C-alpha positions in Angstrom: -49.8 278.1 84.3 -47.4 277.4 86.9 -49.7 274.7 88.7 -49.4 272.4 85.8 -47.0 269.5 85.4 -44.0 270.4 83.0 -43.8 268.6 79.7 -42.9 264.5 80.7 -39.7 264.7 78.4 -38.3 268.0 78.4 -39.1 269.3 81.6 -40.6 272.7 80.0 -43.5 274.4 81.7 -46.5 273.9 79.3 -48.7 276.7 77.4 -52.3 277.9 77.0 -53.3 278.2 73.5 -56.4 279.3 72.5 -58.1 279.1 68.8 -61.4 279.8 67.7 -62.7 279.8 70.8 -61.3 276.2 71.9 -58.3 275.6 74.4 -54.9 273.4 74.5 -52.5 272.8 76.3 -48.7 271.8 75.0 -45.4 272.1 76.0 -44.2 275.5 75.6 -40.1 274.1 74.4 -39.9 274.4 70.1 -36.9 272.2 70.5 -38.8 269.4 72.8 -38.6 266.1 70.7 -42.4 264.9 71.5 -43.9 268.4 72.4 -46.3 266.7 73.0 -49.9 268.7 73.5 -53.5 267.8 74.4 -57.4 268.1 71.8 -58.9 271.3 71.8 -61.5 271.6 74.9 -63.9 273.9 74.4 -62.8 275.5 78.4 -59.3 275.5 80.0 -61.1 272.6 82.9 -60.8 270.3 80.4 -58.1 271.2 78.7 -55.9 271.0 81.8 -58.0 267.8 83.1 -55.8 265.9 79.9 -53.1 267.4 80.7 -52.0 266.3 84.4 -53.7 262.4 82.6 -52.0 262.0 80.1 -49.7 258.5 79.4 -46.9 258.8 81.5 -43.2 258.5 79.2 -42.4 255.1 78.6 -39.0 254.0 80.8 -36.2 252.9 78.9 -34.9 249.3 78.5 -32.3 248.1 80.9 -29.5 247.0 78.6 -30.1 243.1 79.1 -33.3 243.7 78.1 -31.6 245.4 74.7 -29.1 243.2 73.6 -32.1 240.7 73.7 -34.1 242.6 71.4 -30.6 240.4 69.0 -32.2 241.5 65.1 -35.4 243.7 66.2 -35.4 247.4 64.9 -35.7 249.7 67.8 -36.1 253.9 67.7 -33.3 255.9 69.4 -35.0 259.4 70.7 -32.0 262.4 70.7 -30.2 262.6 74.1 -27.7 265.6 74.5 -24.8 263.8 72.4 -25.8 261.3 70.7 -28.5 261.8 67.3 -31.9 260.2 66.9 -32.3 257.3 64.6 -33.7 253.5 64.0 -31.4 250.3 63.6 -31.6 247.2 64.2 -29.6 245.8 67.5 -26.6 243.7 67.2 -24.2 242.2 69.3 -22.4 245.1 70.1 -24.8 248.1 69.6 -27.4 249.2 67.1 -26.8 249.9 63.4 -28.5 252.1 61.2 -26.8 249.8 57.7 -28.6 253.4 55.1 -26.5 256.1 57.6 -22.3 255.7 57.4 -22.9 256.9 61.4 -25.6 255.0 62.1 -23.9 253.7 65.5 -24.8 253.1 68.7 -22.3 251.1 70.8 -23.7 249.3 74.4 -21.0 250.6 75.8 -22.5 253.9 75.6 -25.8 253.5 76.4 -26.7 255.5 79.3 -25.9 258.8 76.8 -28.1 256.6 73.8 -31.7 254.8 75.2 -34.1 252.8 73.5 -37.7 251.8 74.5 -39.9 249.6 75.1 -42.5 251.9 73.0 -42.6 255.1 71.3 -43.2 257.2 74.0 -46.7 258.2 75.3 -47.7 254.9 74.6 -47.9 255.1 70.6 -47.1 250.9 69.5 -45.9 250.9 65.9 
């Protein structure tokens, strides 16, 4: 299935999954933090079209955009050096008062990112 676009979140190539005669295309990486997948379709062509036409991933906010969100709650996806979480934007970073390790300092922004909405077009 190398003709398909890779997963927009981890870069892994997708797999075709068939169940009860229905076809789904989905990310093949079990460690992907999103693991996107299409709905199930009666034919492979429609499933492939759905995978190829999916929403593009959201662009991360710039640090200036994030700083302007002071007082708002944001979601932080896991990165290579930082774990995921949810916290409130403060003057010097994002803080989760429910988690003793829940602090993401602005000085390390770029190693961790925040999106205007969840990747895939989901809005809260």
